[in-house]
Structures are given as C-alpha cells and as structure tokens.
C-alpha positions as CSV (number, residue, x, y, z in Angstrom):
1,M,26.2,1.5,7.8
2,R,23.7,-1.0,6.4
3,P,22.9,-0.8,2.7
4,W,19.2,-0.2,3.2
5,L,19.8,2.6,5.7
6,K,22.3,4.2,3.4
7,I,19.9,4.1,0.5
8,F,17.1,5.6,2.6
9,L,19.2,8.5,4.0
10,I,20.8,9.4,0.7
11,G,17.5,9.2,-1.1
12,L,15.7,11.3,1.6
13,A,18.4,13.9,1.3
14,L,18.1,14.0,-2.5
15,W,14.3,14.2,-2.3
16,A,14.4,17.0,0.3
17,A,16.9,18.9,-1.8
18,T,14.8,18.5,-5.0
19,V,11.7,19.7,-3.2
20,L,13.5,22.8,-1.9
21,V,15.1,23.6,-5.3
22,T,11.7,23.2,-7.0
23,M,10.0,25.6,-4.5
24,W,12.8,28.1,-4.8
25,T,13.1,28.1,-8.6
26,D,9.5,27.2,-9.6
27,N,11.1,24.9,-12.2
28,S,8.3,22.5,-13.2
29,N,10.9,20.2,-14.9
30,L,11.9,19.0,-11.5
31,V,8.3,17.8,-10.6
32,P,8.8,14.3,-12.1
33,T,12.0,13.9,-10.0
34,V,10.1,14.9,-6.8
35,V,7.3,12.4,-7.7
36,L,9.6,9.5,-8.5
37,L,12.0,10.0,-5.5
38,G,9.2,10.5,-3.1
39,S,7.1,7.6,-4.3
40,F,10.0,5.0,-4.7
41,L,12.2,5.9,-1.7
42,V,10.4,3.9,1.0
43,P,9.4,0.9,-1.2
44,V,13.0,0.5,-2.6
45,T,14.4,0.8,0.9
46,F,12.3,-2.0,2.2
47,V,13.0,-4.2,-0.8
48,V,16.8,-3.8,-0.2
49,W,16.2,-4.7,3.5
50,A,14.1,-7.7,2.4
51,Y,16.8,-8.9,0.0
52,G,19.2,-9.2,3.0
53,H,16.7,-11.7,4.5
54,A,16.3,-14.0,1.4
55,R,17.5,-17.5,1.8
56,G,17.4,-19.3,-1.6
57,E,20.2,-18.9,-4.2
58,E,17.5,-18.4,-6.8
59,V,16.4,-15.1,-5.3
60,T,18.8,-13.0,-7.3
61,V,19.0,-9.2,-7.8
62,E,17.6,-9.8,-11.3
63,L,14.6,-11.6,-10.0
64,M,14.0,-9.0,-7.3
65,F,14.2,-6.2,-9.9
66,K,11.7,-8.0,-12.2
67,S,9.4,-8.6,-9.3
68,F,9.5,-4.9,-8.3
69,V,9.2,-3.4,-11.7
70,I,7.4,-5.9,-13.8
71,G,5.2,-7.2,-11.0
72,G,4.4,-3.7,-9.8
73,I,3.4,-2.5,-13.3
74,L,1.4,-5.6,-14.1
75,G,-0.4,-5.2,-10.9
76,V,-1.2,-1.6,-11.4
77,L,-2.4,-2.2,-15.0
78,G,-4.5,-5.2,-14.1
79,A,-6.1,-3.4,-11.2
80,S,-6.8,-0.3,-13.3
81,V,-8.6,-2.4,-16.0
82,L,-10.6,-4.5,-13.6
83,E,-11.5,-1.7,-11.2
84,S,-13.0,0.3,-14.1
85,Y,-16.0,-2.1,-13.9
86,L,-16.7,-1.3,-10.3
87,R,-19.4,1.1,-9.4
88,P,-19.7,3.2,-6.2
89,S,-21.4,1.1,-3.5
90,L,-20.9,-0.3,0.0
91,V,-19.1,-3.3,-1.4
92,M,-16.8,-1.4,-3.7
93,Y,-13.9,-1.5,-1.2
94,V,-14.2,-5.3,-1.0
95,G,-14.0,-5.4,-4.8
96,V,-10.9,-3.2,-4.8
97,G,-9.3,-5.5,-2.2
98,L,-10.0,-8.7,-4.1
99,I,-8.8,-7.2,-7.4
100,E,-5.6,-5.6,-6.2
101,E,-4.5,-8.5,-4.1
102,G,-5.5,-10.9,-6.9
103,V,-3.4,-9.2,-9.6
104,K,-0.4,-8.9,-7.3
105,L,-0.6,-12.6,-6.4
106,A,-1.0,-13.5,-10.1
107,A,2.0,-11.4,-11.0
108,L,4.0,-13.1,-8.3
109,M,3.0,-16.5,-9.6
110,L,3.9,-15.5,-13.2
111,L,7.4,-14.2,-12.3
112,T,8.3,-17.1,-10.0
113,R,6.9,-20.0,-12.1
114,G,10.3,-21.3,-13.1
115,L,11.8,-21.5,-9.6
116,K,12.9,-25.0,-8.6
117,H,13.3,-24.4,-4.9
118,R,10.8,-22.5,-2.8
119,S,11.1,-21.5,0.8
120,V,8.4,-19.7,2.8
121,K,10.9,-16.9,3.6
122,D,11.7,-16.4,-0.1
123,G,7.9,-16.2,-0.7
124,L,7.7,-13.5,1.9
125,V,10.5,-11.6,0.3
126,L,9.4,-11.9,-3.3
127,G,5.8,-11.2,-2.3
128,A,6.8,-8.0,-0.5
129,T,8.9,-7.0,-3.5
130,V,5.9,-7.3,-5.8
131,G,3.7,-5.4,-3.3
132,F,6.2,-2.6,-2.8
133,G,6.5,-2.3,-6.6
134,F,2.8,-1.9,-6.8
135,A,2.8,0.6,-4.0
136,A,5.6,2.7,-5.6
137,F,3.8,3.1,-9.0
138,E,0.5,3.7,-7.3
139,S,1.9,6.3,-5.0
140,A,3.5,8.1,-8.0
141,G,0.0,8.4,-9.5
142,Y,-1.5,9.7,-6.3
143,A,1.2,12.2,-5.9
144,F,0.8,13.5,-9.4
145,N,-3.0,13.8,-9.1
146,A,-2.6,15.6,-5.7
147,M,-0.7,18.4,-7.4
148,F,-3.8,19.5,-9.3
149,T,-6.2,21.5,-7.1
150,G,-9.1,23.9,-7.7
151,E,-6.7,26.8,-7.1
152,G,-4.0,25.6,-9.5
153,L,-0.9,23.4,-9.1
154,S,0.1,22.7,-5.5
155,L,3.6,21.4,-4.8
156,A,2.8,21.4,-1.0
157,Q,-0.1,19.1,-1.4
158,M,1.9,16.7,-3.6
159,V,4.7,16.6,-1.0
160,E,2.2,16.0,1.8
161,T,0.7,13.1,-0.1
162,E,4.1,11.5,-0.7
163,I,5.0,11.8,3.0
164,L,1.8,10.3,4.2
165,R,2.0,7.4,1.7
166,G,5.6,6.9,2.5
167,V,4.9,6.6,6.2
168,L,2.1,4.1,5.6
169,A,3.8,2.1,2.8
170,P,5.5,-0.5,5.2
171,V,2.1,-1.7,6.5
172,G,0.2,-1.6,3.1
173,H,0.7,-3.4,-0.2
174,G,4.1,-4.9,0.6
175,L,2.9,-6.4,3.9
176,W,-0.3,-7.9,2.4
177,T,1.5,-9.5,-0.6
178,A,4.3,-10.8,1.6
179,I,1.7,-12.8,3.6
180,A,0.1,-14.2,0.4
181,G,3.6,-14.9,-1.1
182,G,4.7,-16.8,2.0
183,M,1.6,-19.0,1.9
184,L,2.0,-19.5,-1.9
185,F,5.5,-20.7,-1.5
186,A,4.6,-22.9,1.5
187,A,2.1,-24.6,-0.9
188,G,4.8,-25.1,-3.6
189,G,3.5,-22.4,-5.8
190,R,0.0,-24.0,-6.1
191,L,-3.4,-22.4,-5.5
192,T,-4.4,-24.6,-2.5
193,G,-7.2,-24.0,-0.2
194,K,-4.9,-22.3,2.3
195,V,-3.5,-20.0,-0.3
196,I,-7.1,-19.0,-1.4
197,L,-8.1,-18.4,2.2
198,T,-5.0,-16.3,2.7
199,Y,-5.8,-14.3,-0.4
200,L,-9.3,-13.7,0.9
201,G,-7.9,-12.7,4.3
202,V,-5.4,-10.1,3.0
203,S,-8.1,-8.8,0.6
204,L,-10.3,-8.2,3.6
205,L,-7.5,-6.4,5.4
206,H,-7.0,-4.3,2.3
207,A,-10.8,-3.5,2.1
208,L,-10.9,-2.5,5.8
209,W,-7.9,-0.3,5.3
210,D,-9.4,1.5,2.3
211,S,-12.8,2.0,4.0
212,M,-11.5,3.0,7.4
213,N,-12.3,6.7,6.8
214,G,-15.9,5.9,5.9
215,L,-16.2,3.4,8.8
216,A,-14.8,6.0,11.2
217,I,-17.4,8.6,10.1
218,A,-20.3,6.1,10.5
219,I,-19.1,4.9,13.9
220,T,-18.6,8.5,15.1
221,L,-22.2,9.4,14.0
222,L,-23.6,6.3,15.8
223,L,-21.7,7.1,19.0
224,T,-22.0,10.9,19.1
225,G,-24.6,11.9,16.5
226,R,-27.1,14.5,17.4
227,P,-30.8,14.3,16.3
228,W,-30.5,17.4,14.1
229,Q,-27.5,15.9,12.3
230,F,-29.5,12.8,11.4
231,Q,-32.4,14.9,10.2
232,L,-30.1,16.8,7.9
233,I,-28.6,13.5,6.6
234,R,-32.2,12.2,5.9
235,I,-32.9,15.1,3.5
236,G,-29.5,14.8,1.8
237,K,-27.6,17.6,3.5
238,V,-24.2,17.3,5.1
239,P,-24.4,18.5,8.7
240,D,-21.7,20.5,10.6
241,V,-19.7,18.5,13.1
242,T,-18.6,19.4,16.6
243,D,-15.0,19.6,17.8
244,A,-15.6,16.5,20.0
245,Q,-16.7,14.6,16.9
246,V,-13.6,15.6,15.0
247,H,-11.5,14.1,17.8
248,V,-13.5,10.9,18.0
249,F,-13.3,10.5,14.2
250,T,-9.5,11.0,14.2
251,A,-9.0,8.5,17.0
252,L,-11.2,5.9,15.3
253,N,-9.7,6.4,11.9
254,W,-6.0,6.1,13.0
255,G,-6.9,3.5,15.7
256,G,-8.5,1.3,13.1
257,L,-5.4,1.6,10.8
258,V,-3.2,0.6,13.7
259,V,-5.3,-2.4,14.5
260,I,-5.4,-3.6,10.9
261,S,-1.6,-3.1,10.6
262,A,-1.0,-5.0,13.9
263,A,-3.2,-7.9,12.7
264,A,-1.2,-8.1,9.4
265,L,2.1,-7.9,11.2
266,L,1.2,-10.7,13.7
267,W,0.0,-12.8,10.7
268,L,3.3,-12.2,8.9
269,R,5.2,-13.1,12.1
270,A,3.3,-16.3,12.5
271,I,4.1,-17.4,8.9
272,S,7.8,-16.5,9.4
273,R,8.0,-18.5,12.6
274,S,6.3,-21.5,11.0
275,A,9.0,-21.4,8.3
276,R,11.7,-21.8,10.8
C-alpha cells in the first residue's frame, strides 16, 4: 500500500473513532483531537503524495515540514492581520484573495530562498505544501468556531464542517499555491511579470471561490426572481424563496465551484507539462 494511502486510511479510522468516543462519552477533552485530526488529515495526505513527486535533492522532509508548518502558520497570521483592515463590500472577496495568496507566496519565497537548484516540479510541490499547511490551520479554526451555536456546543456541526472542508481541500489553497510556486520556480525564485500575473490569476480564482455563494444567489434572483421578491429586497426585507429557486441556487453554487476547480487543475496541468 502506498504511504499516502496508508496515512489517509489510518488517520480516517482514528478520526472516526475519536468522533464516536467523544459522542458516546461527552468527553470535551477529546474535542481538540477531533479538530486536529479532521483538519490535518487531507492536507497531510496530499503533502505526502506530493513529496513522492518531488525531483530535486534539496526538497527534503525537513524542508517539506518547514513549508507545511512554518509556511502555513505565517500565512494564517499574515492573512489575519491584513484582513482585519478589510471592510464588508463587493470587493472584499478580491481583497481576501490578494492577501491570502500574497502571504502564502511570500512564505514560500522566504522558506526556499537558500535553494541552489529550482525545478518547476519542486515549485509545484513546495507551493502545494505551503498551501495545504495554510488550509490545515485555517480549517482547524473553522471547525472550532462551528462548534459554537446559538443552542450551545454542537459536535455534529463541527464534524460536518471538517468533512466539507476536507472534501474541498484538494482544489483550494494547496492547488492555488502550487500554481504560484511552479511559476515562481520557473522564474528562478524572482518576482517577474509572469509570476505577478500568476499571483493575480490565482487570487481571482480564490475570490471567485469565496464569493460563489453570493454570486449564485444573485444569478438565481436575476434568472428566476419574482416581482414581489424584488419589492421586498428594495425595502430591506429578505423574501421567501421557492423550491425551484433552491434547486437553481444549489446547481449554480456547486457548478461554479466545479468550473473554478477545473480551470485551476487545467492550469496546473499546463505548468506541469511545460516543465517536462
């Protein structure tokens, strides 16, 4: 059995067992274990898989560990500080995309500044590692916050959040930073015009991903909105929605995420092929 698959299956079994024991015993001491296992399982699995595709001798386990932990934490801290200056607006998602992709790229540049040899493939691997580190620490925060509800603590809601973020993790932060890392290493670690354009491109994908829920609502209203719904919106009230609109919204929301993911995967594939 391949190492990454073994890690995933063992980790999944341990996470499921911890969730069941926590539910059975109501032992709150196990909650951090549920959060950490659920948030780190998929990112760590993909990092192990990526390590098997690294080429350069300088891409060591130590460098991968630093990229995942240090790069991920630096990215989360930098994003938290910079995003505190953002205010709710239509362009907020663009700001979040620019900030988070920027801090991850900066962390990658910092951690790989001493490398003598750089290949595009190693840039893809190390970029993905930084991105998955960011995703793991960010998911732990989301899972922790999801536990607190208006009706008290909810283990079920925390678990649902971890499952959803785990399923979506492979086409999120790790993928976007892998693209930026590949182009960065193709440019010898320098901020060239192509690297900056790549950074702007993945930031746009990130912004579209984050805003897909709102975009799906707006498009659904434009396509299927009733006059009485627009009248309620004009006076600041939230209108009820029809069953048909719920289906349209769901299709647009998930369809948009699929399109964004497909575009990023095709971009990654093009960079990987060019490296060959």
